[in-house]
MDTraj code that builds the backbone (N, CA, C; nanometers):
import mdtraj as md
import numpy as np

residues = "MET SER LEU SER LYS GLN LEU LEU SER LEU ILE LEU ALA LEU PHE LEU MET ILE PHE SER VAL ASN PHE MET LEU SER VAL GLU ASN ILE ARG SER TYR LEU GLU GLY GLU SER GLN ILE HIS ALA GLN ASP THR ALA THR SER LEU GLY LEU SER LEU SER PRO TYR LEU VAL ASP GLU LYS ASP PRO VAL LEU GLU THR MET MET ASN ALA ILE PHE ASP ARG GLY TYR TYR LYS GLU ILE LYS LEU VAL ASN VAL GLU ALA GLU PRO LEU VAL THR LEU THR ASN ASP LYS ASN VAL GLU THR VAL PRO ASP TRP PHE ILE ASP TYR GLY ALA ASP THR".split()
xyz = np.array([
    [-4.2507, 5.6100, -4.1294],
    [-4.1691, 5.4732, -4.2105],
    [-4.2303, 5.5112, -4.3094],
    [-4.1385, 5.5692, -4.4200],
    [-4.1867, 5.5261, -4.5818],
    [-4.1463, 5.4263, -4.6065],
    [-4.2180, 5.4265, -4.7380],
    [-4.2442, 5.3305, -4.7699],
    [-4.1248, 5.2138, -4.8168],
    [-3.9945, 5.2621, -4.8607],
    [-3.9259, 5.2365, -4.8653],
    [-3.7869, 5.1727, -4.8019],
    [-3.8397, 5.2429, -4.6990],
    [-3.7386, 5.2594, -4.5757],
    [-3.8423, 5.0613, -4.5239],
    [-3.9263, 5.0509, -4.5623],
    [-3.9611, 4.9576, -4.4793],
    [-4.0151, 4.8469, -4.5741],
    [-3.9572, 4.8720, -4.6918],
    [-3.9052, 4.7484, -4.8290],
    [-3.7581, 4.7234, -4.7467],
    [-3.7128, 4.7844, -4.7662],
    [-3.5839, 4.7674, -4.6986],
    [-3.5742, 4.7106, -4.5817],
    [-3.6703, 4.7216, -4.4947],
    [-3.6076, 4.6446, -4.3960],
    [-3.6547, 4.5050, -4.3904],
    [-3.7611, 4.4766, -4.4327],
    [-3.8182, 4.3788, -4.4426],
    [-3.7493, 4.2795, -4.5634],
    [-3.6615, 4.3021, -4.7148],
    [-3.5971, 4.2467, -4.7512],
    [-3.4440, 4.2648, -4.6843],
    [-3.4127, 4.3280, -4.6382],
    [-3.2569, 4.3021, -4.5006],
    [-3.2745, 4.1783, -4.4015],
    [-3.4301, 4.2497, -4.4001],
    [-3.4975, 4.0949, -4.2499],
    [-3.5209, 3.9808, -4.2689],
    [-3.5627, 3.9326, -4.3780],
    [-3.5710, 3.8462, -4.4407],
    [-3.4213, 3.7865, -4.5515],
    [-3.3322, 3.9115, -4.6435],
    [-3.2062, 3.7995, -4.6554],
    [-3.1060, 3.7061, -4.4779],
    [-3.1231, 3.8384, -4.3974],
    [-3.0803, 3.8185, -4.2693],
    [-3.1571, 3.6726, -4.2321],
    [-3.2473, 3.6099, -4.2314],
    [-3.2810, 3.5112, -4.1330],
    [-3.3028, 3.3741, -4.2603],
    [-3.2859, 3.4362, -4.3527],
    [-3.2592, 3.3264, -4.4587],
    [-3.0717, 3.2917, -4.4698],
    [-3.0018, 3.3244, -4.4633],
    [-2.8423, 3.3828, -4.4455],
    [-2.8734, 3.2397, -4.3570],
    [-2.8519, 3.2834, -4.2276],
    [-2.8491, 3.2473, -4.0685],
    [-2.9500, 3.0241, -4.0809],
    [-3.0390, 3.0982, -4.1226],
    [-3.1190, 2.9406, -4.1845],
    [-2.9802, 2.8252, -4.2625],
    [-2.9709, 2.8804, -4.3879],
    [-2.8185, 2.8600, -4.4337],
    [-2.7096, 2.8187, -4.3034],
    [-2.7274, 2.9000, -4.2882],
    [-2.5664, 2.8792, -4.2165],
    [-2.5715, 2.7987, -4.1519],
    [-2.6980, 2.7683, -4.0330],
    [-2.7051, 2.7157, -3.9453],
    [-2.7358, 2.5185, -4.0191],
    [-2.7923, 2.5390, -4.1460],
    [-2.7498, 2.4157, -4.2148],
    [-2.6464, 2.3490, -4.2519],
    [-2.5662, 2.4417, -4.2750],
    [-2.4548, 2.4204, -4.3798],
    [-2.3474, 2.3550, -4.2801],
    [-2.3085, 2.4192, -4.0803],
    [-2.3495, 2.4158, -4.0352],
    [-2.3317, 2.2049, -3.9822],
    [-2.4453, 2.1906, -3.9842],
    [-2.5300, 2.0838, -3.9585],
    [-2.4608, 1.9742, -4.0227],
    [-2.4819, 2.0081, -4.2350],
    [-2.4263, 1.8836, -4.3015],
    [-2.2574, 1.8476, -4.2388],
    [-2.1459, 1.9935, -4.2275],
    [-2.0575, 1.9646, -4.1809],
    [-2.0468, 1.8904, -4.0821],
    [-2.0414, 1.9081, -3.9651],
    [-2.0637, 1.8363, -3.8763],
    [-2.0862, 1.6831, -3.8809],
    [-2.1844, 1.6408, -3.9507],
    [-2.2406, 1.5213, -3.9988],
    [-2.1898, 1.4643, -4.0583],
    [-2.1469, 1.4969, -4.1818],
    [-2.0109, 1.4714, -4.2616],
    [-1.9055, 1.4067, -4.1648],
    [-1.8371, 1.4940, -4.1610],
    [-1.7556, 1.4522, -4.0819],
    [-1.7555, 1.3289, -3.9189],
    [-1.8517, 1.3626, -3.8142],
    [-1.8843, 1.3041, -3.7731],
    [-1.9158, 1.0881, -3.9274],
    [-1.9830, 1.0756, -4.0094],
    [-1.9413, 0.9802, -3.9923],
    [-1.8151, 0.9404, -4.0855],
    [-1.7567, 1.0508, -4.1134],
    [-1.6351, 0.9838, -4.1804],
    [-1.5066, 0.9227, -4.0595],
    [-1.5406, 1.0335, -3.9952],
    [-1.4619, 0.9797, -3.8480],
    [-1.4953, 0.8438, -3.7867],
    [-1.5817, 0.8149, -3.7795],
    [-1.6803, 0.7054, -3.7691],
    [-1.6571, 0.5535, -3.8138],
    [-1.6025, 0.6059, -4.0027],
    [-1.5688, 0.5088, -4.0436],
    [-1.4046, 0.4940, -4.0623],
    [-1.3735, 0.6090, -4.0439],
    [-1.1689, 0.5510, -4.0136],
    [-1.2056, 0.4949, -3.8917],
    [-1.2667, 0.5265, -3.7759],
    [-1.2492, 0.4571, -3.6673],
    [-1.3031, 0.2882, -3.7038],
    [-1.3956, 0.2477, -3.7810],
    [-1.3887, 0.1122, -3.7275],
    [-1.2813, 0.0129, -3.8389],
    [-1.2557, 0.1286, -3.9277],
    [-1.1158, 0.0723, -4.0750],
    [-0.9968, 0.0398, -3.9402],
    [-1.0236, 0.1591, -3.8884],
    [-0.8866, 0.0985, -3.8504],
    [-0.8895, -0.0274, -3.7277],
    [-0.9969, -0.0510, -3.6692],
    [-1.0056, -0.1832, -3.5601],
    [-1.0008, -0.2476, -3.5932],
    [-1.0673, -0.2978, -3.7892],
    [-1.0332, -0.3672, -3.8406],
    [-0.9028, -0.4414, -3.8055],
    [-0.8433, -0.3094, -3.8966],
    [-0.6905, -0.3650, -3.9233],
    [-0.6026, -0.3754, -3.7834],
    [-0.6385, -0.3282, -3.7098],
    [-0.5595, -0.3379, -3.5225],
    [-0.6111, -0.4848, -3.5295],
    [-0.7149, -0.4839, -3.5034],
    [-0.7079, -0.6238, -3.4661],
    [-0.7305, -0.7698, -3.5459],
    [-0.6934, -0.7542, -3.6627],
    [-0.6397, -0.8323, -3.7565],
    [-0.4466, -0.8217, -3.7149],
    [-0.4466, -0.7086, -3.7285],
    [-0.2905, -0.6937, -3.6765],
    [-0.2146, -0.7436, -3.5153],
    [-0.2937, -0.7575, -3.4327],
    [-0.3204, -0.8508, -3.3263],
    [-0.3203, -0.9788, -3.2597],
    [-0.4420, -1.0239, -3.3793],
    [-0.4991, -1.1541, -3.4068],
    [-0.3821, -1.2808, -3.3318],
    [-0.2318, -1.2882, -3.3793],
    [-0.1319, -1.3417, -3.3234],
    [-0.0874, -1.3530, -3.2432],
    [-0.0851, -1.2421, -3.1478],
    [-0.0395, -1.2102, -3.0148],
    [-0.1478, -1.2213, -2.9161],
    [-0.2829, -1.2707, -2.9324],
    [-0.3834, -1.2903, -2.8979],
    [-0.3631, -1.3794, -2.7352],
    [-0.2621, -1.4299, -2.8232],
    [-0.2246, -1.5749, -2.7421],
    [-0.2055, -1.5898, -2.5738],
    [-0.1359, -1.5002, -2.5706],
    [-0.0518, -1.4314, -2.4229],
    [-0.1372, -1.2848, -2.3327],
    [-0.2614, -1.3396, -2.3313],
    [-0.3023, -1.2214, -2.2644],
    [-0.2226, -1.0820, -2.2424],
    [-0.0726, -1.1444, -2.1481],
    [-0.0041, -1.0798, -2.1423],
    [0.0614, -0.9425, -2.2082],
    [0.0648, -1.0201, -2.2837],
    [0.1860, -0.9956, -2.4287],
    [0.2504, -0.8472, -2.4393],
    [0.2909, -0.7954, -2.4468],
    [0.3421, -0.6693, -2.4478],
    [0.2876, -0.5799, -2.5663],
    [0.3413, -0.6704, -2.6586],
    [0.3289, -0.6337, -2.7811],
    [0.1777, -0.5624, -2.8513],
    [0.0840, -0.6534, -2.7540],
    [-0.0544, -0.6081, -2.7514],
    [-0.0722, -0.4687, -2.7320],
    [-0.0145, -0.4369, -2.6432],
    [-0.0209, -0.2086, -2.5823],
    [0.0250, -0.2022, -2.6516],
    [0.1673, -0.2358, -2.6921],
    [0.2998, -0.1326, -2.7726],
    [0.2232, -0.1224, -2.9182],
    [0.0898, -0.2208, -2.9926],
    [0.0389, -0.1934, -3.1231],
    [-0.0757, -0.0918, -3.0757],
    [-0.1277, -0.0901, -2.9509],
    [-0.2344, -0.0216, -2.9707],
    [-0.2127, 0.0985, -2.9211],
    [-0.0489, 0.1724, -2.8485],
    [0.0079, 0.2589, -2.8826],
    [0.0493, 0.3653, -3.0142],
    [0.1102, 0.2551, -3.0838],
    [0.1033, 0.3216, -3.1968],
    [0.0045, 0.3779, -3.3169],
    [-0.0818, 0.3246, -3.2557],
    [-0.2559, 0.3724, -3.3147],
    [-0.2846, 0.4154, -3.2613],
    [-0.3059, 0.4911, -3.1289],
    [-0.3468, 0.5542, -3.0578],
    [-0.2965, 0.6829, -3.0880],
    [-0.1186, 0.7129, -3.0776],
    [-0.0611, 0.8250, -3.0449],
    [-0.0870, 0.8759, -3.1934],
    [-0.1389, 0.8099, -3.3165],
    [-0.1257, 0.8882, -3.4547],
    [-0.2443, 0.9728, -3.5134],
    [-0.3839, 0.9301, -3.4180],
    [-0.5325, 0.9874, -3.4331],
    [-0.5622, 1.0779, -3.3340],
    [-0.6288, 1.1140, -3.3644],
    [-0.7471, 1.1910, -3.2592],
    [-0.8637, 1.1115, -3.1962],
    [-0.7823, 0.9632, -3.0941],
    [-0.8882, 0.8795, -3.0816],
    [-0.9408, 0.9590, -2.9491],
    [-1.0106, 0.9329, -2.8763],
    [-1.0848, 0.9915, -2.7191],
    [-1.0764, 0.8825, -2.6572],
    [-1.0884, 0.7353, -2.7209],
    [-1.0776, 0.5986, -2.6160],
    [-1.0398, 0.4576, -2.7083],
    [-0.9060, 0.4089, -2.6207],
    [-0.9377, 0.2599, -2.7939],
    [-0.9294, 0.1772, -2.6224],
    [-1.0238, 0.0363, -2.6449],
    [-1.0218, -0.0694, -2.5278],
    [-1.0522, -0.1799, -2.6221],
    [-0.9377, -0.2568, -2.6161],
    [-0.9368, -0.4093, -2.5940],
    [-0.9642, -0.4842, -2.4661],
    [-1.0435, -0.5237, -2.5508],
    [-1.1316, -0.6492, -2.4475],
    [-1.1073, -0.8156, -2.4809],
    [-1.1098, -0.9057, -2.3942],
    [-1.1253, -1.0573, -2.4357],
    [-1.2636, -1.1060, -2.4445],
    [-1.2756, -1.1922, -2.4364],
    [-1.4092, -1.2887, -2.4996],
    [-1.4925, -1.2673, -2.4050],
    [-1.4678, -1.2573, -2.2258],
    [-1.5471, -1.2715, -2.1606],
    [-1.6327, -1.0411, -2.1530],
    [-1.5372, -0.9618, -2.2001],
    [-1.5453, -0.8641, -2.1866],
    [-1.4874, -0.8276, -2.0887],
    [-1.3758, -0.8506, -2.0764],
    [-1.2797, -0.7941, -1.9923],
    [-1.1384, -0.7665, -2.0326],
    [-1.1415, -0.5838, -2.0249],
    [-1.0641, -0.4902, -2.0449],
    [-0.8953, -0.6006, -2.0449],
    [-0.8223, -0.6136, -2.1551],
    [-0.7175, -0.5702, -2.1439],
    [-0.5741, -0.4666, -2.1759],
    [-0.6157, -0.3811, -2.2686],
    [-0.5627, -0.2776, -2.2790],
    [-0.6622, -0.1118, -2.2948],
    [-0.6567, -0.0717, -2.2589],
    [-0.7523, 0.0609, -2.2646],
    [-0.6407, 0.1639, -2.1955],
    [-0.7385, 0.2429, -2.3581],
    [-0.6445, 0.4390, -2.3493],
    [-0.6871, 0.5394, -2.3523],
    [-0.6869, 0.6238, -2.2855],
    [-0.7505, 0.7481, -2.2893],
    [-0.7195, 0.8559, -2.3391],
    [-0.8054, 0.9559, -2.4064],
    [-0.7870, 1.0913, -2.4150],
    [-0.8267, 1.2488, -2.3805],
    [-0.8147, 1.2729, -2.2762],
    [-0.9390, 1.3733, -2.2618],
    [-0.9328, 1.5212, -2.3224],
    [-0.7930, 1.4779, -2.4210],
    [-0.7543, 1.6654, -2.4386],
    [-0.8512, 1.7189, -2.5807],
    [-0.8846, 1.8187, -2.5850],
    [-0.9469, 1.8397, -2.6539],
    [-0.8468, 1.8649, -2.8338],
    [-0.9346, 1.9062, -2.9488],
    [-0.8140, 1.9398, -3.0376],
    [-0.7899, 2.1355, -3.0532],
    [-0.7239, 2.1362, -3.0609],
    [-0.7082, 2.3152, -2.9859],
    [-0.7132, 2.3933, -3.1186],
    [-0.7411, 2.3657, -3.2324],
    [-0.7806, 2.4395, -3.3509],
    [-0.9288, 2.4143, -3.4414],
    [-0.9566, 2.3115, -3.3686],
    [-1.1373, 2.3357, -3.3128],
    [-1.1947, 2.3920, -3.2154],
    [-1.3152, 2.4864, -3.2280],
    [-1.3561, 2.6518, -3.1777],
    [-1.4197, 2.5382, -3.0916],
    [-1.4766, 2.5343, -2.9273],
    [-1.5331, 2.5498, -2.8480],
    [-1.6894, 2.4700, -2.8745],
    [-1.7443, 2.6381, -2.9664],
    [-1.9217, 2.5795, -2.9484],
    [-1.9068, 2.5053, -3.0841],
    [-1.8266, 2.4413, -3.1901],
    [-1.8592, 2.3182, -3.2309],
    [-1.8695, 2.2307, -3.1311],
    [-1.7773, 2.2353, -3.0634],
    [-1.7214, 2.0749, -3.0436],
    [-1.9388, 2.0798, -2.9342],
    [-1.8979, 2.1899, -2.8327],
    [-2.0557, 2.1317, -2.8205],
    [-2.1559, 2.1496, -2.8869],
    [-2.1338, 2.2130, -2.9775],
    [-2.3298, 2.1704, -3.0734],
    [-2.3144, 2.0494, -3.1037],
    [-2.1526, 1.9673, -3.1682],
    [-2.1865, 1.8116, -3.2174],
    [-2.2086, 1.7581, -3.0485],
    [-2.2029, 1.7431, -2.9570],
    [-2.2018, 1.6915, -2.7774],
    [-2.3293, 1.7110, -2.7599],
    [-2.4848, 1.8179, -2.7719],
    [-2.5539, 1.8226, -2.7353],
    [-2.6478, 1.7122, -2.8359],
    [-2.5885, 1.7037, -2.9575],
    [-2.6656, 1.5732, -3.0618],
    [-2.6854, 1.4628, -3.0241],
])
top = md.Topology()
chain = top.add_chain()
for i, resn in enumerate(residues, 1):
    res = top.add_residue(resn, chain, resSeq=i)
    for name in ("N", "CA", "C"):
        top.add_atom(name, md.element.get_by_symbol(name[0]), res)
traj = md.Trajectory(xyz[None], top)
């Protein structure tokens, strides 16, 4: 193999290696940013929901509790929303096991591994 072909192969291999590492770091940064933003949004929603539900918590069987939680749950991509009382007994639990169709499976699996 001539020297020019060897240099070209070396440069190509270095470029592919640098591109691959850069791509992996970019995906990790995007994933961690989106995860952080989702956690902040979920915490803000939980605070708002807690303040909205506080007048109705006198009666733990009040249907307004579940109605308000359904309104929040149905408009977001939440896996689970749970309302518990002071003794940590669940009053209302809403779960969603569906994946978002527009998110690739490899991205979801990559985030579940960490």
